[in-house]
C-alpha positions in Angstrom: 19.3 -54.8 6.8 17.0 -54.8 9.9 19.3 -52.3 11.6 19.2 -49.9 8.7 15.4 -50.1 8.6 15.3 -49.5 12.4 17.5 -46.4 12.0 15.3 -45.1 9.2 12.3 -45.6 11.4 13.9 -43.8 14.3 14.9 -40.9 12.0 11.4 -40.8 10.6 9.9 -40.8 14.1 12.2 -38.0 15.2 11.4 -35.9 12.1 7.6 -36.4 12.7 8.1 -35.5 16.4 10.0 -32.3 15.6 7.4 -31.4 13.0 4.5 -31.9 15.4 6.3 -29.9 18.1 6.9 -27.1 15.6 3.2 -27.1 14.6 2.2 -27.2 18.3 4.4 -24.1 19.0 2.9 -22.3 16.0 -0.6 -23.0 17.1 0.0 -22.0 20.7 1.5 -18.7 19.5 -1.5 -18.1 17.1 -4.0 -18.9 19.9 -2.2 -16.6 22.3 -2.1 -13.8 19.7 -5.8 -14.4 18.9 -6.6 -14.0 22.6 -4.7 -10.8 22.8 -6.5 -9.4 19.8 -10.0 -10.5 20.8 -9.7 -9.6 24.5 -10.7 -5.9 24.0 -13.9 -7.0 22.3 -14.6 -9.6 25.0 -13.9 -7.0 27.7 -16.3 -4.5 26.0 -19.0 -7.0 25.6 -18.9 -8.3 29.2 -18.5 -4.8 30.7 -21.9 -3.8 29.1 -23.5 -6.4 31.4 -21.7 -5.2 34.6 -22.8 -2.9 37.3 -20.5 -0.3 38.9 -18.9 -2.6 41.6 -18.2 -5.3 39.0 -16.3 -2.8 36.8 -14.3 -1.4 39.7 -13.4 -4.9 41.0 -12.2 -6.0 37.5 -14.5 -9.0 37.3 -13.9 -10.8 34.0 -15.9 -14.1 33.8 -19.7 -13.9 33.7 -21.6 -16.1 36.2 -18.2 -16.8 38.0 -16.9 -13.4 39.0 -20.3 -11.6 38.7 -23.9 -12.0 37.7 -24.7 -10.3 34.3 -27.1 -7.4 34.4 -28.7 -5.2 31.7 -27.5 -1.9 33.3 -25.5 -0.7 30.3 -28.1 -1.6 27.7 -30.9 -0.3 29.8 -29.2 3.1 29.9 -29.4 3.1 26.1 -33.0 1.9 26.0 -32.0 -1.4 24.4 -32.5 -3.9 27.2 -35.4 -6.4 27.0 -37.5 -4.4 29.4 -37.0 -1.0 27.6 -36.7 -2.0 23.9 -40.5 -1.6 23.4 -40.8 1.7 25.2 -39.9 5.2 23.9 -36.3 6.1 24.5 -34.6 9.4 23.6 -31.2 7.9 24.0 -32.0 5.0 21.7 -33.4 7.4 19.1 -30.2 9.4 19.3 -28.2 6.2 18.9 -30.1 5.2 15.8 -29.7 8.7 14.3 -25.9 8.7 14.9 -25.6 5.1 13.7 -27.1 6.1 10.3 -24.9 9.1 10.2 -21.8 6.9 10.7 -23.1 4.3 8.2 -23.9 6.9 5.5 -20.6 8.8 5.9 -18.4 5.8 6.2 -19.9 3.8 3.3 -20.2 6.8 1.0 -16.7 8.1 1.6 -15.1 4.6 1.4 -16.9 3.9 -1.9 -15.9 7.2 -3.4 -12.3 6.7 -2.2 -12.1 3.2 -3.7 -13.4 4.3 -7.1 -11.2 7.4 -7.3 -8.2 5.6 -5.7 -8.5 2.6 -8.0 -8.5 4.8 -11.1 -5.5 6.8 -9.9 -3.6 3.7 -8.9 -4.3 2.1 -12.3 -2.9 5.1 -14.1 0.2 5.1 -11.8 0.8 1.4 -12.4 0.3 1.4 -16.2 1.4 4.8 -17.5 4.4 7.1 -17.0 3.7 10.6 -15.7 5.9 13.7 -15.4 4.8 16.6 -13.3 7.8 19.0 -12.9 10.5 16.9 -11.3 8.0 14.3 -10.0 7.7 10.9 -11.6 5.3 8.1 -10.8 7.1 7.0 -7.7 7.3 10.6 -6.5 3.6 11.2 -7.1 2.7 8.0 -5.2 4.9 9.1 -2.3 3.2 12.5 -2.4 -0.2 10.9 -1.9 1.1 8.9 1.0 2.9 11.9 2.6 -0.5 13.5 3.2 -0.9 11.0 6.0 2.1 12.5 7.8 0.2 15.7 8.8 -1.5 15.4 12.2 -5.2 16.1 12.1 -4.9 19.0 14.5 -2.8 20.9 11.9 -5.8 20.8 9.5 -8.4 21.6 12.1 -8.5 25.4 11.7 -8.3 25.5 7.9 -11.1 23.0 7.5 -13.2 24.8 10.2 -12.9 28.1 8.3 -13.4 26.5 4.9 -16.4 24.5 5.9 -17.9 27.6 7.6 -17.6 29.6 4.3 -19.0 26.7 2.3 -21.9 26.0 4.7 -20.7 22.4 5.2 -20.5 22.5 9.0 -22.6 19.8 10.7 -23.5 18.1 7.4 -23.0 14.6 6.2 -21.7 15.9 2.9 -18.9 17.7 4.6 -17.8 14.6 6.5 -18.0 12.5 3.4 -15.7 14.8 1.4 -13.2 15.1 4.3 -13.2 11.3 5.0 -12.7 10.6 1.3 -9.6 12.8 1.2 -8.4 11.1 4.4 -8.5 7.5 3.2 -7.7 8.2 -0.5 -3.9 8.0 -0.1 -4.2 4.6 1.5 -6.5 3.3 -1.2 -4.1 4.5 -3.9 -1.1 2.7 -2.4 -3.1 -0.5 -1.8 -4.5 -0.6 -5.3 -1.3 0.4 -7.0 0.3 -2.7 -5.5 -2.7 -4.7 -6.6 -2.6 -3.5 -10.2 1.2 -4.0 -10.5 0.8 -7.6 -9.5 -1.5 -8.2 -12.6 0.5 -8.9 -15.8 0.2 -6.3 -18.5 0.0 -9.1 -21.1 -3.7 -9.6 -20.2 -4.4 -6.0 -21.3 -2.3 -6.3 -24.4 -4.2 -9.4 -25.4 -7.5 -7.6 -24.8 -6.4 -4.6 -26.9 -5.4 -7.0 -29.7 -9.0 -8.5 -29.5 -10.4 -5.1 -30.1 -11.2 -3.8 -26.6 -10.3 -0.2 -25.7 -8.2 0.7 -22.6 -11.4 1.3 -20.6 -12.9 -1.9 -22.0 -9.8 -3.9 -21.0 -9.9 -2.3 -17.5 -13.6 -3.1 -16.8 -13.7 -6.5 -18.5 -10.3 -7.9 -17.6 -8.5 -6.0 -14.8 -11.4 -5.0 -12.6 -12.6 -8.6 -11.9 -9.1 -9.7 -11.0 -8.5 -6.6 -8.8 -11.9 -6.9 -7.1 -10.5 -8.7 -3.9 -8.0 -5.9 -3.5 -10.7 -3.3 -3.9 -12.8 -5.0 -1.2 -9.8 -5.1 1.1 -9.2 -1.4 0.5 -12.9 -0.7 1.1 -12.9 -2.6 4.4 -9.8 -0.8 5.6 -11.3 2.6 4.6 -14.6 1.7 6.2 -12.9 0.9 9.6 -10.9 4.1 9.5 -13.9 6.3 8.7 -16.3 4.6 11.0 -13.9 5.1 14.0 -12.9 8.6 13.1 -13.5 11.0 16.1 -11.5 14.2 15.8 -13.1 15.8 12.7 -16.5 14.4 13.6 -16.4 16.2 17.0 -14.9 19.3 15.4 -17.1 19.8 12.4 -20.5 18.5 13.6 -22.7 19.5 16.5 -26.3 18.3 16.1 -27.4 16.9 12.8 -24.4 14.9 11.6 -22.8 13.6 14.8 -21.4 10.1 14.5 -21.2 7.2 16.9 -17.6 7.9 18.1 -18.7 11.3 19.3 -21.6 9.7 21.2 -19.3 7.1 22.8 -16.9 9.7 24.0 -19.8 11.7 25.6 -20.6 8.9 28.1 -19.1 10.9 31.0 -20.8 12.7 33.8 -20.1 14.6 37.0 -19.5 11.3 38.8 -17.0 9.9 36.2 -17.3 7.6 33.2 -20.3 5.4 32.8 -18.3 2.4 31.8 -21.3 0.1 31.4 -23.1 2.5 29.1 -19.9 3.3 27.2 -19.2 -0.5 26.8 -22.7 -1.2 25.5 -22.6 1.7 23.1 -19.1 0.7 21.9 -20.1 -2.9 21.3 -23.2 -1.8 19.4 -20.9 0.4 17.3 -18.3 -2.2 16.5 -20.7 -5.0 15.9 -21.4 -4.0 12.2 -17.7 -4.0 11.5 -17.3 -7.5 13.0 -20.2 -8.7 10.8 -18.7 -7.1 7.7 -15.3 -8.5 8.4 -16.7 -12.1 8.8 -18.8 -11.9 5.7 -16.1 -10.4 3.5 -13.2 -12.4 5.1 -12.5 -14.5 2.0 -12.2 -11.4 -0.2 -10.0 -9.7 2.4 -7.7 -12.8 2.4 -7.6 -12.9 -1.4 -6.7 -9.2 -1.5 -3.9 -9.6 0.9 -2.4 -12.7 -0.8 -2.7 -11.1 -4.2 -0.5 -8.2 -3.2 -3.2 -5.7 -2.1 -1.8 -5.2 1.4 2.0 -5.2 2.0 
């Protein structure tokens, strides 16, 4: 009897040891992956406090490899000794920040609204357009992402010139909406397909219309997926450079264009570019942290596959 209990204890101990070892390996891999993902942000933030020799020598750890300085932030007029003084560069940064914010938020919001309606129709109704059915229509939307942006450069340039949309926020908003709309449709179609149709049928029996069932029943359930689609669209439109550089010049320039312009006759001003880049990605980091729970709900509910 005692031998059997001893063997059971040994087997239980071995099982717990293997389980702890498996968890340890998983956590080590997750920590390593987190370091890989977060290192670019760390490098950008620390580079903004370096001077030229520190950048060239590859110094990484503040107060160990180098002494932090405000060179990058001073060049943007955002260091402690320049924040209270007038700065043309800082004014330009604020202007482009608002351009990026307005175009990204507006285009992402419009894309989520239109994409959600299109995705709901594709998930609940059967369509026939020539030889195309629902799956073909969905793939057609996604296939628009196959075209490289450079192919669309000349047509959009000519079209926007005729419509007087060059160097305007409205022009960027319309273009960015078209850019992210296929992604939103695919994300939201998966989200709506994961919601049982019995909920809508019960709502219709209770006297609600199709629109009433959509807004009262389906929309609250699909909200995490919509937020996940909005965050993804916001990141893509906020970081877009090609069309912003092509279709804007003075009034509607965005932050990515300003980041790419941090070059001079003597090379790249890494410290200024790093400070500007970190200031540009900081809002996305804050939004990601604040809306993290909605993003996770959207992914686990089938919003991102």
